[in-house]
C-alpha positions, 0 to 999 in steps of 0.5 A: 500500500506504500505506493498509493495515496498519491497523484501521478502525472504521466511522464509526458504530461508537462512536456506536452503542455510546454510544447503546446505553449512553445508553438503558441497553441491555445486551448479553450478555457472550457472543455467537454467534461467527462466525455466518455469513450463510446464503445460501439460493439460490433463483432461476429460474436454470438450468445452460445448458451445460458450456463444455468436455468434461466430464472432469478437467483436470490443473493444473500446480502448478509453474506456480502457484508461478511465478504467485505471483511474478508476480501481485499478489493479495489475499484476503478473509474476515470474522468475525461475532458476533451479540448478542441483547438484549431490545431488539433484535439487535447484529451485530459484523463484522470485514471482513478483507483481506490483500494478499500483498506480496513478503515479507509479508502486509499486512492491513487490517480494517474493524470494524462494529457495528450494532444493530437493533430492532422497537421504536419506543420504542427508536428514539425520539430515536435516530440510530444504532440501526436499525429492522428487522422482519427484523434478519437480512435488514437486517444482511445488507444492511448487511454486503453494502454495507460489504463492497463499499465496503471491498473497492473502497477497499482492494483494489489495482488490477490484482490478483486478489481471492480471496473466501471465499463464493459469488458468487450466494447468498440473497435479496440474490444480485444485489448482487455481480452488480450491482457486479461491473463496479466491480471490473473497472473497477479491473482487479480480478479477483474470484474466489469460493470455496465449500466444502462445497456441497450444490448439485445443479445440475450432476447435475440438468441434465447428462443423463448424470449424472442419478440417479447422484449425491447432489450435485455434490460427490459426483460431482466428488469421484469424478471428480477426483484431487488436482491436477485441476479439472473442466470449466467450467460456465455458470449463468444466470438465466432472467429476468435474464441479467445474473445469471450465473456461470462455475464449476468444481470444484478438488481439491487433496487427497484430500478435498472439492473446492472450487467456484471461481466468477466472473462471466461478464464476469470470465471473458470479460475474463480468459479467457486467464489463467484456467488460470494463475489456477487453478494459482495457486489450487492452489499456495496450497491446497497451501501451506496444506496442511490436508487435512481443511479445504482453504483458500487460504493468504491466505484463512486468514490473512485469517480469522485477522486477522478473528477476532483483531479480534473478540477 
């Protein structure tokens, strides 16, 4: 824990800002705050099977409370500001990890700053400004690389890692899949959380559900009562079977459920502990207690630190 409780600037952070100043490139006073990295997930995947009988499964929140005292766990979220200048686009990202200690939340945050341009004149004699025909895509690549290094460097070994966002998403969806084994080698169990999903993969591939619902979220909202989860499902890419995930939905309040995802290898390795981890997740949702926008308590705290760094 000695390397936590601090703010880290990316090695290129100040050099990039200095280079913009030297080139008389000025950013607007205000940026587009909290611009998300949008993941439009299009692959050749399919829902292969449900791993359990399709029904609601009751979770025991008391077990989750006990698990909170036994597991070491942390949570990740990020916040992003985009600045659009005449010469290019700048992205300021705060990557935030909160490790839950015995009596406190211990934060560590990485701040990155990248500037992308299509102009060769702007790039001339530049070491830190980056060329990008598609700045949004290049910024997403850098974001994914920085996030991976940050989490591998600062997430405690032999712990649970709760990550806001999907395991699979967007054109770079294989990045997390390809590097999942690096977490497992450190005995880190990465679990991903997706809110407000418009996916219809379950209702389109389960014959008994076809044509009855608008989306998976519509179906599962009607299926589950507070404190319940759905059955687990398996998704697999038809071209590259390594690109797969296991997921279920969990409902903490009488509001929108969340999709809980993990890589297939993670599920296989920690299968015997998954139910207790889900009960811990339910407990942490109830501890946060926001019914309109259910969020895991440590993820909410990680988000608060990320936003504070942006300010």
